[in-house]
C-alpha positions in Angstrom: 91.8 123.2 77.8 92.8 126.2 75.6 94.8 127.6 78.5 96.9 124.4 78.7 97.5 124.3 75.0 98.5 127.9 74.9 101.0 127.4 77.8 102.6 124.6 75.9 102.9 126.6 72.7 104.4 129.6 74.6 107.0 127.4 76.2 108.0 125.8 72.9 108.2 129.2 71.1 110.5 130.5 73.9 112.7 127.4 73.5 113.0 127.9 69.8 113.8 131.6 70.3 116.6 130.8 72.7 117.9 128.0 70.4 119.3 130.5 67.9 121.5 132.0 70.6 122.7 128.8 72.2 126.0 126.9 72.2 126.3 123.2 71.9 124.9 121.7 75.0 126.6 118.8 76.8 124.3 117.2 79.3 123.9 114.0 81.2 121.0 112.4 79.4 119.0 109.4 80.5 120.5 107.2 77.8 122.8 105.5 80.2 120.3 105.2 83.1 119.4 101.6 83.6 115.8 101.0 84.8 116.2 98.6 87.6 113.1 96.3 87.4 113.5 93.2 89.5 114.5 91.0 86.6 115.3 92.4 83.1 117.3 95.6 83.5 117.2 97.9 80.5 118.6 101.3 79.5 116.0 104.0 79.7 116.0 104.5 75.9 115.2 100.8 75.2 112.3 100.4 77.6 108.8 99.9 76.0 106.8 101.5 78.8 105.9 105.0 80.0 108.6 105.7 82.6 109.7 109.0 84.2 113.1 109.2 85.8 113.8 111.8 88.4 117.6 112.0 88.7 119.7 113.3 91.6 120.4 116.5 89.6 116.7 117.1 89.1 116.0 116.5 92.7 118.6 119.1 93.7 116.9 121.7 91.4 113.4 120.8 92.2 112.6 123.3 95.0 111.2 120.2 96.9 112.3 119.2 100.4 110.7 115.7 100.5 109.5 113.0 98.1 105.8 113.9 98.3 106.5 117.4 97.1 108.9 116.1 94.4 106.5 113.7 92.9 103.9 116.5 92.6 106.0 117.8 89.7 105.4 114.7 87.6 102.4 114.9 85.3 100.1 111.9 85.8 101.1 111.5 89.5 98.5 112.8 91.9 100.0 113.5 95.3 97.2 114.5 97.7 98.9 116.0 100.7 97.6 117.0 104.1 100.0 119.7 105.2 103.7 120.3 104.9 106.9 118.2 105.0 105.0 115.1 103.7 103.6 114.2 107.1 100.8 112.4 105.4 100.1 112.2 101.7 98.3 109.7 99.4 99.9 108.5 96.1 97.8 108.1 92.9 98.9 107.3 89.3 96.7 107.8 86.3 93.4 108.0 88.3 93.9 104.9 90.4 93.3 104.8 94.2 95.9 105.2 96.9 95.7 101.4 97.4 96.5 100.8 93.7 100.1 102.1 93.5 103.1 100.2 94.7 106.2 101.8 96.2 109.6 100.1 96.2 112.8 101.0 97.9 115.8 99.5 95.9 113.3 96.9 94.6 111.9 96.0 98.0 108.1 96.1 97.9 106.7 98.5 100.6 103.0 97.6 100.3 101.1 98.0 103.6 98.4 95.3 104.3 96.5 97.7 106.5 95.9 100.6 104.0 97.6 102.4 101.2 97.3 105.6 103.2 100.7 104.6 104.6 102.5 104.1 101.3 104.5 107.3 101.4 105.4 106.9 105.0 108.3 104.7 103.6 109.6 107.5 101.3 113.3 108.2 101.9 115.0 111.6 102.6 116.0 113.1 99.3 119.7 113.4 100.4 120.2 109.6 99.9 118.2 109.2 96.7 120.1 108.5 93.4 117.0 108.6 91.3 113.2 107.8 91.3 111.7 105.6 88.6 108.0 106.3 88.0 106.5 103.4 86.0 103.0 104.2 84.7 100.4 101.7 83.6 99.7 98.1 84.7 102.8 96.6 86.4 101.4 93.5 88.1 103.2 91.1 85.9 106.5 92.8 86.7 106.1 93.7 90.4 103.0 91.8 91.6 100.3 92.8 94.0 99.3 96.5 94.3 101.0 97.7 91.1 97.5 98.2 89.7 98.0 101.6 88.0 101.8 101.9 88.3 104.8 101.6 90.6 107.5 103.9 92.0 111.0 102.6 92.7 113.2 104.8 94.8 116.9 103.9 94.0 119.3 104.9 96.8 122.9 106.2 96.3 125.6 103.6 95.9 128.3 105.6 97.7 129.0 109.2 98.9 132.8 108.9 98.6 134.0 110.0 102.0 131.9 113.1 102.5 129.8 114.5 105.3 127.2 117.2 105.1 125.0 119.1 107.6 121.8 120.7 106.6 119.7 123.2 108.6 116.5 124.8 107.5 114.1 127.2 109.1 111.0 129.1 107.9 107.3 129.7 108.1 105.0 128.0 110.6 107.9 127.5 113.0 109.5 125.0 110.6 112.9 123.8 111.8 114.6 121.0 110.0 118.0 119.5 110.5 119.9 116.5 109.1 123.4 114.9 108.9 124.5 112.7 106.0 127.7 110.8 106.0 129.4 108.6 103.5 132.6 106.6 104.1 134.6 104.3 101.9 136.7 101.5 103.5 139.0 99.0 101.8 136.4 96.3 101.6 133.2 98.1 102.4 131.3 101.4 102.3 128.5 103.0 104.3 125.9 105.8 103.9 124.2 107.1 107.1 121.5 109.8 107.5 119.7 111.2 110.5 117.1 113.9 110.1 114.4 115.8 112.0 111.5 117.9 110.7 109.4 119.9 113.1 106.7 122.6 112.8 104.2 124.4 115.0 101.7 124.0 112.1 100.1 126.5 109.7 96.6 126.0 111.3 95.2 124.5 114.4 96.4 121.0 115.3 98.7 120.7 112.3 102.0 120.6 114.2 104.4 117.7 113.6 107.6 116.1 114.8 109.0 113.7 112.2 112.3 111.8 112.5 114.1 109.7 109.9 117.0 107.4 110.0 118.8 105.7 107.1 121.7 103.3 106.9 123.1 101.5 103.8 126.2 99.4 103.8 128.1 97.3 101.2 130.4 94.6 102.7 132.8 92.1 101.3 133.2 94.2 98.1 136.3 92.4 96.9 134.7 88.9 96.7 130.9 88.7 97.0 129.4 92.1 97.8 126.6 92.0 100.4 124.2 95.0 100.5 122.4 95.9 103.7 119.6 98.5 103.9 117.9 99.7 107.0 115.4 102.6 107.5 113.3 103.9 110.3 110.7 106.7 110.1 108.8 108.1 113.2 106.1 110.7 112.6 103.9 112.4 115.2 101.4 114.9 113.8 98.1 116.7 114.4 95.5 115.4 112.0 92.9 118.1 112.1 90.0 117.0 109.8 92.1 114.4 108.1 89.1 112.0 108.3 86.2 113.9 109.7 84.6 117.4 109.6 83.7 117.4 113.4 85.3 120.5 114.9 85.4 119.0 118.4 87.4 115.9 117.6 91.0 117.3 116.9 92.4 114.1 115.5 96.0 113.0 116.1 98.2 110.3 114.6 101.5 108.6 115.1 103.1 106.4 112.5 106.3 104.3 112.3 107.7 102.6 109.2 110.9 100.6 109.0 112.5 98.1 106.7 115.6 95.9 106.8 116.9 94.2 103.6 119.9 92.1 102.8 120.8 91.2 99.2 123.6 90.1 97.0 124.1 89.5 93.3 125.8 86.5 91.6 126.9 87.1 88.0 128.3 85.1 85.2 128.7 86.1 81.5 125.1 85.1 80.8 123.3 84.7 84.2 122.5 87.2 86.9 120.8 86.1 90.2 119.9 88.4 93.0 118.5 86.9 96.2 117.1 89.1 99.0 115.5 88.8 102.4 113.6 91.6 104.0 111.4 92.6 106.9 109.0 95.6 106.8 107.2 96.9 109.9 104.5 99.5 110.1 102.7 101.0 113.1 99.8 103.4 113.2 98.2 105.0 116.3 95.1 107.2 115.7 93.2 109.2 118.3 89.9 110.8 117.4 90.4 113.3 120.2 94.0 114.2 120.8 93.6 115.1 124.4 91.3 112.2 125.3 92.9 108.9 124.1 90.1 106.9 125.9 87.4 108.4 123.6 88.5 106.5 120.4 91.9 105.0 119.8 93.0 102.6 117.0 96.4 100.8 117.1 97.5 98.8 114.1 100.9 97.0 113.8 101.7 95.3 110.5 104.7 93.0 109.7 105.9 91.6 106.4 108.7 89.1 106.2 109.8 88.0 102.8 112.4 86.2 100.7 112.8 86.6 97.0 115.1 85.7 94.1 115.2 87.4 90.7 117.3 86.3 87.8 118.0 87.2 84.2 119.5 84.8 81.6 120.9 86.1 78.3 121.0 83.8 75.3 120.8 84.1 71.5 117.0 84.1 71.7 117.1 87.2 74.0 116.8 87.9 77.7 114.7 85.7 80.0 113.7 87.1 83.3 112.3 85.0 86.1 111.9 85.1 89.8 109.8 84.3 92.8 109.0 85.8 96.2 107.3 84.4 99.3 106.2 86.5 102.2 104.1 86.3 105.3 102.0 89.4 106.2 100.4 89.8 109.6 98.5 92.5 111.4 97.6 93.1 115.1 94.9 95.7 115.4 92.4 97.0 118.0 89.9 97.5 115.1 90.9 95.0 112.4 91.8 92.1 114.7 94.7 89.7 114.4 95.2 88.5 110.9 97.9 86.9 108.7 98.3 85.6 105.2 100.9 83.9 103.1 101.7 85.4 99.7 103.7 83.7 96.8 104.5 85.1 93.4 106.1 83.5 90.4 107.3 85.8 87.5 108.4 84.9 84.0 109.1 87.1 81.0 111.3 87.0 77.9 112.5 89.9 75.7 112.9 89.1 72.0 114.7 91.4 69.6 113.9 91.1 65.9 114.3 93.0 62.6 117.9 93.9 63.1 117.2 94.8 66.8 114.7 97.4 65.9 111.7 95.4 67.2 111.5 94.3 70.8 108.7 92.0 72.1 108.4 91.1 75.8 105.6 88.8 76.9 105.3 87.9 80.5 103.1 86.5 83.2 102.8 86.7 87.0 101.2 83.8 88.9 100.2 84.7 92.4 98.9 82.8 95.4 97.3 84.2 98.6 96.3 82.0 101.4 93.0 83.9 101.6 92.4 84.6 97.9 93.9 81.5 96.2 95.5 81.6 92.7 95.5 84.3 90.1 97.4 84.7 86.8 98.1 88.1 85.1 99.7 88.1 81.7 101.0 91.1 79.8 102.9 92.2 76.7 105.3 95.0 75.9 106.1 95.9 72.3 108.6 98.5 70.9 109.9 99.5 67.5 112.9 101.8 67.0 112.0 104.0 64.1 115.3 105.9 64.3 118.1 106.0 66.8 116.2 108.8 68.5 112.6 107.9 67.9 110.8 104.9 69.3 107.1 103.7 69.1 105.9 101.4 71.9 102.8 99.8 73.3 101.8 97.5 76.1 98.7 95.6 77.3 98.2 93.6 80.4 95.9 92.4 83.2 96.5 93.8 86.7 95.0 93.3 90.1 94.8 94.3 93.8 93.7 92.2 96.7 91.6 94.1 99.4 93.5 95.6 102.3 92.6 94.6 105.9 90.8 97.9 106.2 88.6 97.0 103.2 87.9 93.6 104.7 87.4 94.2 108.4 87.3 97.9 109.4 84.3 99.0 111.5 83.0 102.3 112.8 79.6 103.9 113.2 79.5 105.0 109.5 81.6 102.3 107.7 81.9 98.6 107.8 84.3 96.3 105.9 83.4 93.1 104.0 85.3 89.9 104.5 83.8 88.4 101.3 85.4 91.0 98.9 87.0 89.8 95.7 90.3 91.3 94.3 90.0 94.3 92.0 91.0 93.6 88.4 91.7 95.6 85.2 92.7 95.2 81.6 94.9 98.1 80.4 96.3 99.1 77.1 98.7 101.9 76.0 100.5 103.2 72.9 103.1 105.9 72.7 106.2 107.5 71.1 109.5 108.6 72.6 112.1 111.0 71.2 115.4 111.7 72.8 118.6 113.5 71.9 121.3 115.5 73.7 119.2 118.7 73.8 115.5 117.7 73.5 113.4 114.8 74.6 109.7 114.3 74.4 107.1 111.5 74.8 103.4 111.1 74.3 101.2 108.2 75.4 97.5 107.3 75.0 96.1 104.8 77.5 92.8 103.0 78.4 92.0 100.9 81.5 88.8 98.8 82.0 88.5 98.1 85.7 86.2 95.6 87.3 85.3 94.6 90.9 86.6 97.9 92.2 85.8 98.2 95.9 83.1 100.8 96.6 81.3 101.7 99.9 77.5 101.6 99.4 74.4 101.6 101.4 71.1 99.8 100.8 68.9 102.9 100.7 69.1 106.6 101.2 68.0 106.3 104.9 70.7 103.9 105.7 73.7 105.6 107.5 76.0 102.6 107.2 78.3 102.2 104.1 79.5 98.7 103.4 82.5 97.7 101.3 81.3 96.1 98.2 82.7 94.9 94.8 80.4 97.0 92.6 82.1 99.7 90.6 83.2 99.2 87.0 85.3 102.1 85.8 86.6 102.9 82.3 89.6 105.3 82.4 91.0 106.9 79.3 93.6 109.6 78.7 96.8 110.8 77.3 100.0 112.4 78.6 102.7 114.5 77.1 106.2 115.2 78.5 109.0 117.3 77.1 112.4 118.5 78.2 114.7 121.1 76.5 118.3 121.9 77.4 120.1 125.0 76.2 122.8 127.5 77.2 122.8 131.2 78.1 126.2 132.8 78.6 127.8 129.3 78.8 125.5 128.1 81.6 123.1 125.2 81.3 119.3 125.9 81.3 116.5 123.4 81.4 112.8 123.7 80.6 110.6 120.6 81.4 106.8 120.4 80.9 104.2 117.7 81.3 100.5 117.4 80.8 98.0 114.6 81.6 94.4 114.4 80.6 92.1 111.8 82.3 88.5 110.9 81.8 86.7 108.4 84.1 83.4 106.7 83.5 81.8 104.9 86.4 79.5 102.3 85.0 76.3 100.9 86.5 76.6 103.0 89.7 73.8 104.4 91.8 75.5 107.6 92.9 72.9 108.3 95.5 73.8 105.1 97.4 77.5 105.1 96.7 80.4 106.8 98.5 82.9 106.0 95.7 84.5 109.2 94.5 87.1 109.3 91.8 87.8 113.0 91.9 90.9 112.4 89.8 93.0 115.1 88.1 91.2 115.5 84.8 93.8 118.1 83.8 97.3 118.1 85.3 99.9 120.5 83.9 103.4 121.0 85.3 106.4 122.9 84.2 109.8 123.7 85.6 112.5 126.1 84.5 115.9 125.5 86.0 118.3 128.3 85.2 121.8 129.5 85.9 123.0 133.0 85.0 125.9 133.3 87.3 128.6 130.7 88.2 127.5 130.0 91.8 123.8 130.8 91.6 121.0 128.7 90.2 117.2 129.4 90.2 114.2 127.1 89.8 110.6 128.0 89.1 107.8 125.4 89.2 104.2 125.9 88.1 101.4 123.3 88.7 97.9 123.5 87.4 95.3 121.0 88.6 91.7 120.6 87.7 89.7 117.7 89.3 86.8 115.7 88.0 84.4 117.5 90.4 85.3 120.9 88.7 87.6 122.4 91.3 90.9 123.8 90.0 94.0 125.6 91.3 97.3 127.0 90.2 100.4 126.8 92.4 103.8 128.4 91.9 107.0 127.4 93.8 110.5 128.6 93.4 114.0 128.2 94.9 117.4 129.8 94.7 120.6 128.0 95.5 123.9 129.8 96.1 127.1 127.8 96.3 130.1 129.3 98.0 133.0 126.8 98.4 131.7 124.1 100.7 128.6 126.0 101.7 125.2 126.1 100.0 122.5 128.6 100.8 119.0 127.9 99.8 115.7 129.8 99.7 112.6 127.8 98.9 109.2 129.5 98.5 106.0 127.5 98.2 102.6 128.6 97.0 104.0 132.0 96.1 100.7 133.6 95.1 98.8 132.3 98.1 96.4 130.0 96.2 93.5 128.7 98.3 93.1 125.0 97.5 92.5 121.5 98.9 94.3 118.3 97.7 92.6 115.7 99.9 89.4 115.5 101.9 88.7 118.6 104.0 92.3 119.8 104.6 93.2 123.3 103.2 96.8 123.5 102.0 99.3 125.9 103.5 99.3 129.6 102.4 102.5 131.2 101.0 105.5 130.1 103.0 109.3 130.2 102.8 112.1 128.0 104.0 115.7 129.2 104.4 118.5 126.5 104.3 122.2 126.1 104.8 124.2 123.1 103.9 127.9 122.6 104.8 129.9 119.8 103.1 133.0 118.7 105.0 
């Protein structure tokens, strides 16, 4: 703990020393960024929740080549990868499970009824991302099912203004990546298209991959009633050595597909905004326990989700009222889980009051949900904020949140694990208080949070001699913690420099659990410290250094340094990205050691 505090102090002393030499800094702050929740849209500064925004400029200077690596730089977000290029990674926020975080693409809910293991399969290539909104804390009343500990909304670019770019990267482990991104503006429409491929021989046995991604976004009828169409398709094939077992003879292998098609439009008047949307999400997962012997053990799962939703906001003298509904049908066809389907319906209502000369904002809200197999549930919540000064705000929120079991929880079966069709939804009551400060040069926030979870799904056995673990509603968990974030912008020789840092502390207490008979393992990031220094000392050259420290509940810890250099020459950008510079030996998930030191060389040409 002393090490983390010392690092924070050193960073701030460095910042204060440079401040005496700096010129006035002009930067694009987050003040004008509008957080695009599905109903009430608010400028970042006015929101009364803990939200991190990763802008396109930050993405460019992140030394990350995919969303999984990028999110690792956010304190409080635990990305547990199994290899390079984001082939497979699990997403956790504030100590929750990978089934308890919701991913959205332009507001489209990308939850997978089979398992949360596939959440990040839907993550977009970073070339088409405008920003990423990381909402921490209970978000069920805003987004519905699966936003148990938070939600991540990936917002795509609106336009690329008649440009085309080609990107080629090569480096360690036989990595060879290539992509083409095109943007075109027409008189009454616009399109963005992206095609990419990421391949590698692997950094250890059976860790090779061939991943392909396709993205298309179009806006049509712009002069009258704009219609937005979004389509994505991701195809991944990868060796999964020890992803799920420790048996050295198995050599697991997996293929996944993820796609979504969404069509939406927005009707606006002076006081009313209505956004209807229809969408279809499809997922496919093929798993082989022995790569060269498909007949030994093979699982095939295909999930489909078809939905329609409408979100609206009405502005009156009493404030802003947000309301909406969505109805969807989810189905799965699986060799292990069977053929299943359910109907889901959600009704949302919230209202934002502003009092005390607009210094105080109060937003109560509720989500009412219906599942054909879990019936009705209601989850209320409240956001509260007070503007102490134009730059400083205090805020707090409380709310109930939930997650219904996945089909894996309910019906999965193998020689060591069995699901339970009688499971109840997981529930929690969460509270948070915090402070935010923001000006043109320096921004910081601190938040304290508590979550009391009930009916968490655990895998337990009847006695120590029993080899079979059964899914059961048994674990009660209290999670407490705090997080701190800061960003400082200054100038050296007229060039902009940025230091960002974040720290999260988590403490979990599993109540009434017999650990000898339970397989539930939190293994959360008890201490998570990240910092990034983005610098520019010459006109066409920028550097980025990223440091990450992680210490898990079980006591394991590791320190990882990444860095990148970007050289811009006219229309060409040269990049060098180095990961795990000091060759740290560590594991993020299960039994899979992370890659040793590696480097990636890139060239991007903009037409």
